[in-house]
N, C-alpha and C positions, 0 to 999 in steps of 0.2 A: 504494500500500500504506500502510495506516495505521501510524504509529509509536506504539509503546506503551511506557509507562514500565516499567523493570525493577521487578519486585516487590521491595519493600523494606519493612521493618517501619516502623511509624509513628515509632519512636524515631530513625531515621536520616533522616526526611524533614523535620525542622526545619532551617531554613536559617539558619546563623549570620550570614551577611552582612546579613540583615534586622535583626537585633539591632544590628549595627554601624552600619547606616544610622540607626536610631533614636537611637543614642548620639551620633553626629556631629551630627545635627539638633538634639537637645536642648542639646548643648554650644554649638552655634552661637547658639541663641536666648539662652542665658545670657550669652555674651560680648557679643552685640548689645545687651543691656540694660545691661551695664556701660558700653558706649560711649555710649549715649544718656543715661546718668546723668552721665557726665563731660562730654559735649558735647550738651546738649539741643537745640542748633540743628538736629541731625539730624531732630528731630520738628517743630520749629516753623518751620524755614526762615529764622530770624533769622540775622544775621551771627554767625559763630562767634568765640568768644574763647578757645577751647582752643588749646594750643600746636600748631604746625604738624605735629610728629611724631605727636601724638595724633590729629589729623585724618587723617593718612595711614594710621595703623594702623586707625582706625575705619572707613575707607571700605569695605573688603570686608565689614564686618559691619552694613551699613546696609540689608540686604535680608531682614529676618527674615520678611517675608511669604512669601518663597520657601520657607523652612524649614517654615512652616505648610502650604503647599500640598503639599510633598513628604511630610509626615506623612500627609496625606489619601490620597495615592497608595499609600503603604506599607500603610495601614489597609485599603484596598480589596483590595490584593494578598493580604495575610495572611489576611483573612477568607475570601476565595474559595478560597485554597489549603487552608484548614482543612476545606472541604466536599469537596475532591477527593482529599486524601491518604487512604491506606488503602482505595482503591477506592470512595470516595464518588462520588455522582452530581452533586454541585455544587448541590444544592437543600437549603434549610433544612427539615428534617423537621418540626420543631416550633417555631413562632415564639415560643411562650411560653417554651420552654426556652432558646432563643437569647437572648431579651431578658433572661431571668433571669441567664444567664452574663455577658452584657455589663454588666448592672447591677452584679453582684458584682465585675466587673473594674475598672470605672472609678469607681463612686460612693463607696465607702468612702474612697479616697484623695482624691477630689474634695471631698467634704464636710469631711473633716479639714483639707484645705488651705484651704477657704473660711473655716473658723473661725479658723485661724492668720492668714490674710490679713486678716480683719476686725479681729482684735486688733492686728495690726501697723499697719493703716491708721489705727485710732483712737489708737494709742499713739505712733506714730512719723511716719507719713505726714503727719498734720495739722500737725506741727511745721514742715514745709517746704511746706505747702500753697499758698503764694503763688508758687512757682517750678515750672518744669517739670523733670523729668517728673512730679513728685509731684502737681501740680494735676490731672493727667489721671485719677488714681485716686480722686478725691474728687468728690462726697460719698459717705459711707457712711450710708445711711438705710434705712428700711423698703422703699422702692421699689427701690433698687438691690440690696438684700439679697434680697428675694423674687424678683426676676428671676433672680438667680444660683441660688437654691434650686430653682427650677422649670426651670432650664436654658433660659431664653428670652432671656438678656441680649444675644444677637446680633441680636435683632429690632428693637432701638432703638439709634440711635447714642449716645443719652444714657446707656445702660446698659453698653455694650460693654466699655469699658476700666476700669470702676470696680472698686474693692477690690483686684483682682489683674489686671494687664494682659494675662494670657494665658488666663484662664478662659473667655473668649468662644469660643475654638476648641473647647473641650470640649463646649459646647452644640451647635456645628455637627456635631461627631463623633456626639453622641448622636442628633441628628435624622437623620443619614445611616444610623445603625443601624436606625431605624424603617423606612427604605426598603429596607434590604439584602435581606430575604427576597423582596420583590417583584423586585428587580434580579436576584437569583440565579436565581429561577424563570424569569424572562424570558430570561436568557442560556442556561439549560439547555434551554428549550423552543424558543426562536426564534433563538438563535445570538448570537455576539458582535457582529455587525454591527447587529442590531436594538437590542441593549443600548446600543451606542455612539451610535446615532441618537437613541434616547430621551434619553440623557444629554446629547447635544449640544443637543437641542431644549429640554430642561428647564433645563440648566445655562448654556448659551451663549445660546440664543434668548431665554429669559425674562430672562437677565442683562442683555440690551441694553435691556429695557423697564423693569426695576426698578432701584432705587438700587444703586450699585456697592458700598456698604458691606455689603450682604447677602452678597456674594461667592458668588453662585449657581454660578459656574464650579467651585467645589469639588465640586459633585455630578458634574460631568463628569470631574474628576480622579479621583474615587472609582471611577467605572465604568471608567476607563482602567486603573486598577490591577487591578480585577476581570477585565477582558478579558485583560490580560497573563498573569495567573495561569491563566486558563482555556486560553489558547493553549499555555502550557507543559505543562499536564497533559492537554489534549485537542487535540493537533495536527491539522492538516488531513488529510483522508482521502487526498487526492491532491496531487501536486506535490512540489517540492523542500522541503528543510527550511527553516523560516522564519527561521532565525537571521540570515541575511545581510540580508534586507530589514528585519527588526526592528532590527538594528544601524544600518542606514542611516537609519531613522526616528529612532532615538535621537540620532545625530550631527546630523541636521537640526534636531531639537528643541533641542539644546544651542546650535547656531549661532543659531537664531531668538531664543532666550531671552537670549543675550549681546547680540545686536543690540538687543533691546527694552530691556535694562537701560541701554544706552548713550544712550538718549534719554528724554525725559520722557513716558513712555507709561503708560496704566493698568496696574495690577498684573496683570490677566488676560493681557495680551500677553506677559508673561514667565513667569507662573505656569503657564499651560497648556503651552507648548512644553517648559519644563523638566520638567514632570510627565510628558510623553511620553518625554523622555529617561530619566527615572528608571524609568518602567515598563518601557522596553526593557532597562535594566540589570538590573532584577529578573527579567525573563524569562530573560535570558542566564545569570544566576546560578543560576536554578532548573533549567536544563537542562544545567548543567555548563560554561557558557562564562563570558565576562566577564574571563578572564585574571587578571592581577596585582591589578587593582582589587578584584575579588571576594574574592581571598585576603586583601588588606589589611583590607577591611571585615569579614571574618569572623575576624580575629585575636582572640585571647582578650581583650586589654585592651578593645578596642572592643565586643566582644560582651558582656563583663561590664558595661561602661557602659550598653549598650543594655538590659541586664536591669532596670535601674531608671531608664531614661530618662523614663518617665512621671512618676515622682516628681521627678526633676530638673527636668522641664519645669514641673511645678506649683509646687514649693516654692522654686525659686531666687529668685523675685520678692520674697517677703517677707524671705527671708534676706538678700538684697542690701541692702534698705533698712535692716535692723537693723545690718548691718556698716557701712553708710555713717553711720548715726546715732552709732555708737560709735567713729568714726575718731579717731585721736590728734590732739592739738592741732597737730602739725606738718603735718598733711594739710590744706592750705589752697587749693592751686591745682590746675590740670588735671593736671600731671605727677604730683604726689603722690597725688591722688585716683585716677588710673588705676592707679598702682602698688599702692595699698592695696586697691582692689577686685579687681584681677587676681591679685595674688600672695597676698593673704590671703583676700579674699572668695570667689574662685572655688573654691579648695580646700575652703573651709567649705561652700559651696553643694553641692558634690559629696558631702562627708561627711554633711551633714544629709540630703540626698536619699536616700542609701543607708540611713541609719538610719530615715528616714521610710518607705521602701519595706518595710523589715523589719516595721514596725508596721502599715502600712495597705495594703500591696499583697500581700505574700507570704501572709499568713494567709487571704486570700480567693481565691487562685489554686488551680485544680485541680492535682493532681500532673502535672507536665510532664516531657518528655524532657530529656536533657542538652542544654546550650546550644551545643555545638560539633560539629555533625554534618558529615558529608560532603555535598557538593552532590548533588542528585538528577541522575541520568544518564538520558538517553532514547536508545533504540537502535531500529533497525528491527525490527518484529515479524515473526515467521515464521508462515506459513500452513500448516496441516497438509495433507499430500497425501492424495488419496482412498484409502481403505482403511487409513490409518494411524491409530493412536490419538493 
């Protein structure tokens, strides 16, 4: 018997824990960049001169690539859910309208951030351009600028981290948006298995043949998120509820990701299994499971932070450099620098990101539902008896 979702209004179908996940990931990236500014050896591999306690605190925040990978999973999950809520069939009805909505969603804030980042890079980053991590963001010239304007900076290693070290991920996101209508139609017509197979061939198969810095496995993570959303809203026609085996896959992915992080392995070997674990968590949260973790992620403070996580992700980078440039004279070594950036810089990043979102995100968003809904519940459907209405 097919399980069917309880009919609920679109206003109650927004899932607050997704906002919480975005908020946690954006905050993690901001803290990781504080750590790399205090201890650049994290990036360069050179012997660290930072105090021992700073190195110990920074260690958990040296895997910002994981946060980027998980953002991609959440993006695929959220976009697919948007096509299934309210009785949708999971297909993009108008690619033109979809691309227009996506453009209004990401481009105003992106281009505003690009301008701010360019000004900061020319005014502040160049002052410290002989040391890491500042050297990574330079030069700022016509070539690096135009690559960012046209969202292709991820296609050349010499462009990726220039101007603002996080904007290359927005280019990947935009390119995945171009493929999303095809992926959604493929899943609706051929099923989740075919979608995952195509994603594995394109993301993992081609990833073995092409340079690792292209991060083609992000395409596979994107379709994993889509498949998890589809499974939550279009459960199997036969068999038991999938919650148990999805949870088992999630725990297995978490175990494999931790094992890969413990050794010098390529990023894909930790990004992909951890992406599977997060997709499993998103599925469980969507069907009313996930327990205490889903409730924590859906708490109002985290959901509020997630509401402007995109702005926090974009703008924290230039704000951090300005805060570093205006540090007091007594901030000279690793301990003082870490304290300055963490206790002064991080709150300022969050405040500026919130104000930035009010100016460059909110005005371009369509009217949305409240941010703190109940989780969606799925129950067995009832079949009408012969002769009954």
